[in-house]
C-alpha positions, 0 to 999 in steps of 0.5 A: 688021376686028378688033372687040371686042363687049362685052354687059352682058346683064343691064343694064336701066334705067328710063327716068325716072330714072337710077342713084344717083351716088357719093354714093349708093352706098357704095364707089363714087367719082367717076370709077368708071366711065372705061371706060363714060364714055369709050365713051357720050361718044365712041361713036355711039349706036343704039337695039336695038330687037330687043334685044341677042340678036337684034343679037348672032345676027345678027353671028354670022351666024345670023339665023335665031334672031334672033326666037327666044325665049330658051329656044328657043335656050338648049335647044340646050345640053340634050337636048329630047324631041320635041314638048315646049316649053322654057323658062327657069326663073331662081332669083330672091330675093323681097323682101317689103315692107310691101304687095307682094313686089318684086325688085332687081337683086341678087335674080337668082340663079346656083346652082353645079353641085351645087345645080342638080343637086340641085334638078333631081332632087328637081323630078322627084320631087316634080313627078312626073307633071305633064307638066313637067321641069327641067334645070340649065343652065351658066348658073347657071338651068335648063331647064323643058320642058313640053307645048305651051302656047297663046301666053304672055308672059313677062318676062325676070328682068332686067326684074322690078325696073322693075315690081311683081310683079303687073304682071310674071306670065305673061299670055294664053291659057295663062299659067294654067297656067305660074301655077299652076306657079309657085305650086307651085314657091314651096310647094315652094321654101319649106320646101326644105332646100337654102334653110335650108344657103343661109341659114346659109352667108350666102346668099340663099334661092331663092324661086321660079323665074322662068319666061320665054322660052318657045318650041320647041326649035331646028333645028341651023344651018349652021355653016360660015356663022360666021366665026371668032370667040372667045366668051366667056359663061356666058349661056344664050342665047349658049351656045345660039348658039355650040352651035347654030353649032358655036363653042366658048364659053370660059368668061367669063374676058373679061379675057384677051380683052382683055388678051392677043392675040385668036386672031381678028378677031372677039371677044364677051364677054358680061358679067352684073351678077348675077356681082359682085352674087352674089359681093359680098354687099351691093354696089350696082348702080353698085358692080358695073358699076365692076367691070365697068368696071375688069375689062373696059370700061377695059382694053378701051378702052385696047386699042383705043387701042393699035390693038389693035382697030379698033372697039369695041361696047359692048351695054346697056340696050337701046342700042349704042354703037360706038367707033373710035380716032379718035372719041376726037378728038371732043373737042367732045363733052360729058362724061355722067355714064356711068350718066346716059347709060345709062339 
């Protein structure tokens, strides 16, 4: 079966409210999400109890990594000394309100290679002897290596906008060390020349590095168990899975995978809303989703209708929608606002 899987990796919405409709999103009009609306109307839906990462690991035939922390798998793309723990460190811009510091979806940052290399080198000099080290990842984030720490609960940055900062800081037996490091990183970045340069270019400064998803480096997988699949992603966990499985992971150009003839039976496209939000200053989350719909999801629905794929799977906001070509005949299903259905 020819199958196309699309993941919106960083889309997590509050369960008690929907996103604003077109009237609350400048530049977004009615019918801006035709692909998403078609999938959520005609596709079958199921919750992702283990999250999209675990589902993708099993889909790739790598179930042993389904329960591993995100940094543990992402570490496969970097050289990690033995006996070290790994954490993802995501650049984040914090917003200062009247009573608290908070973040929204546009606060997640991805840094270009030159900036990653510069910060990583300066981190090694500034934090020399601390036991912590920083390495840039192709995802635009960093891998933080550290001595083994006791059990720590952290939250991935894409979920931070759903809660206050006080509720999402690291917790658990060994959390004090990470909290202390986080405070020191904020002070280090506050006066860093890189941030002054970013502000002059109209870019958001990096307030902190959000540390999350810690675990031990992974052991290699048996690549022969993974059936032929084409992967397009910049997301750190997916790139780690591909390295472990011996798979090529192409640069994120999912339009080509949808519009051109696929060379393998299964195709995986991992999208991130943050890429659109960062590329277009002032863009709202609904507008960013509309762009993803226009570029990828609506063309994918069209390809399904033309018989290019037999099945289209969409993973977003801890849910999975599965759509087959014949499902469009379920005309009795009522039309729902796309973002209401996603929330």
